[in-house]
N, C-alpha and C positions, 0 to 999 in steps of 0.2 A: 160595143161595151167592150173596153180594152180588157182583153185575156190575161193582162198581165197584173190587173189587179186581184188580191187575194180575195178567197170566198169569205163568205160570212162566216163560215164555220173556221176556218183559218185564222181569221181576224179574232174570233171569239177563243180560240185556243192561244193566240200570242197574249190576249189581255189576261186570260187566266194565268199564263205563266209569269206575267209582271207582275199581278196583285197576289199570287198565291203567298208569297213570305208574309204580305200584310194580313191576308185572311187568316194564316196559320196563326199569326200573333194574335189575333182577336180570338180565336177559339181557345188559345193557351190562357189569355186574360179571362174567358168565361169559366175555365176549369179552374183556375186559382181563385176565382170570385166565389165559384160553387162550393169549393173545399173550405174557403174560409166562413161562408155562410153555415156550413154543416158543424164548424168546429166553434161557433159564435163568436168568430172574430173578423167579421166582414167590417172593415171600416167604410166611412162614409165616401172618402176618395175612392176605395175600391168598387164599392157599388156603382157610384157613377160612372168610372169608368167601364165596367160591366155593360152596364145600360148604355153606353155609347157604342160598345162592340159590337153588341146583340142588335142595335137599331142599325148599324152600318153592314152587318153581315147578312142581315134581313134583306136590304136593297140589293146587295151585290149578287147573293146567291140566287136571287129571282132572275137577274139580269142574264146569270148563266142557264136559266131552266131547271134549276135545282129548288123546286117548289117546297119540297119536303123540308128542305133547309132552311127556306123563308120562313116556313110555318113555325118550325123548333126555334130560330132566332127570335120571332117575334113572340112566342110564348117566354121565353127567358127575358127579352125586353121588358115585356109586362112586369115578371116578376121582380126584376132589378128597378121596376120604376117607382115603387114605393118601400119604405121602412116596414119590416117587417120583423116580429120577435123570432126567436129560435123556434124551428119548426123542423124537426127531423124528417119527417116524410118530404117536405118542401125540399130541403138540403138534397134529400136521394132523387128527386125529381130534377133538379138542376143540376146535379152531377149525370145523371141518365142523360139529359139533353144535351149537355156539353160533349159528352161522349159519342153521341150520334152526329152531331155536328162534326166533330174530328174525323168520322169514318166518312161522312159524306164529302167532305173537302177533300179527304184522302183519296176517295175512290173515283173522281173525276178525272177521266184521261188528258 
């Protein structure tokens, strides 16, 4: 084996750094959509974008071993997959999950 090849951990760290801005953008999209849902102003386009962002985050966070992030993103993906009338408790949960995802993404070194 060539000792100059980067370790798996090093390769994952490099990929994390490369995709971090995209992941942060997806989390921001989820935060914005959650806030809009809480204010009963979530458009269909915002909902579709949030669903897509949650789906993509669920996959990528699992790749980096962030299982809790995957679980939370999947929960949001499910919430954004269907049209739901105004529900303050659900809006609060969406906002809470988005904040947890922000923390998980920010905490990975």
